[in-house]
C-alpha positions in Angstrom: 16.4 -34.5 14.4 16.8 -38.2 15.1 16.4 -41.2 12.9 13.8 -44.0 13.6 15.7 -47.0 14.7 13.8 -49.5 12.5 12.5 -47.5 9.6 15.6 -45.2 9.3 13.3 -42.3 8.6 13.8 -38.9 10.2 12.0 -38.3 13.4 11.3 -34.8 14.5 11.0 -34.1 18.2 8.3 -32.0 19.6 10.8 -29.2 20.2 11.9 -29.3 16.5 8.4 -29.3 15.2 7.5 -26.4 17.6 10.6 -24.5 16.5 9.7 -25.0 12.9 6.2 -23.7 13.5 7.5 -20.7 15.3 9.9 -19.9 12.5 7.1 -20.3 10.0 4.8 -18.2 12.1 7.4 -15.4 12.3 7.8 -15.6 8.6 4.1 -15.3 8.2 4.1 -12.2 10.5 6.9 -10.7 8.4 5.1 -11.4 5.2 1.9 -10.0 6.6 3.8 -6.9 7.7 5.4 -6.5 4.3 2.0 -6.9 2.6 0.4 -4.4 4.9 3.2 -1.8 4.2 2.9 -2.3 0.5 -0.9 -1.9 0.6 -0.6 1.2 2.7 1.9 2.7 0.3 -0.4 2.0 -2.6 -3.3 3.6 -0.8 -1.2 6.6 0.1 -0.1 6.9 -3.6 -3.8 6.6 -4.8 -4.8 9.3 -2.2 -2.0 11.6 -3.3 -3.0 11.3 -7.0 -6.7 12.0 -6.0 -5.6 15.1 -4.1 -3.5 16.2 -7.0 -6.3 15.7 -9.5 -8.6 17.7 -7.2 -6.0 20.5 -6.9 -5.5 20.6 -10.7 -9.3 20.7 -11.3 -9.7 23.5 -8.7 -6.9 25.5 -10.4 -8.4 24.9 -13.8 -11.8 26.1 -12.6 -10.1 29.2 -11.0 -8.5 30.0 -14.4 -11.8 29.6 -16.3 -13.6 31.8 -13.8 -10.9 34.5 -14.0 -11.0 34.4 -17.8 -14.8 34.7 -17.8 -14.5 37.7 -15.4 -11.9 39.4 -17.5 -14.0 39.0 -20.7 -17.0 40.3 -18.8 -14.9 43.3 -17.6 -13.6 43.9 -21.0 -17.0 43.7 -22.6 -18.3 46.2 -20.1 -15.5 48.6 -20.9 -16.3 48.6 -24.6 
């Protein structure tokens, strides 16, 4: 970075501005990648919870059906 000879304000060269933009761009890409991974993880957790709820409901249904069949069998034996 250089200083303007009259105004004494910082002057950025094209290379410095380009480098800063590239650094910011890479930071944006890193942030995007991080956000994508967080969202993917959240989607995976939601999907796993859905699958777990489906499995639990299926198991509960099997128990209800087994109980009904046992009661029907016992009623038939009486």
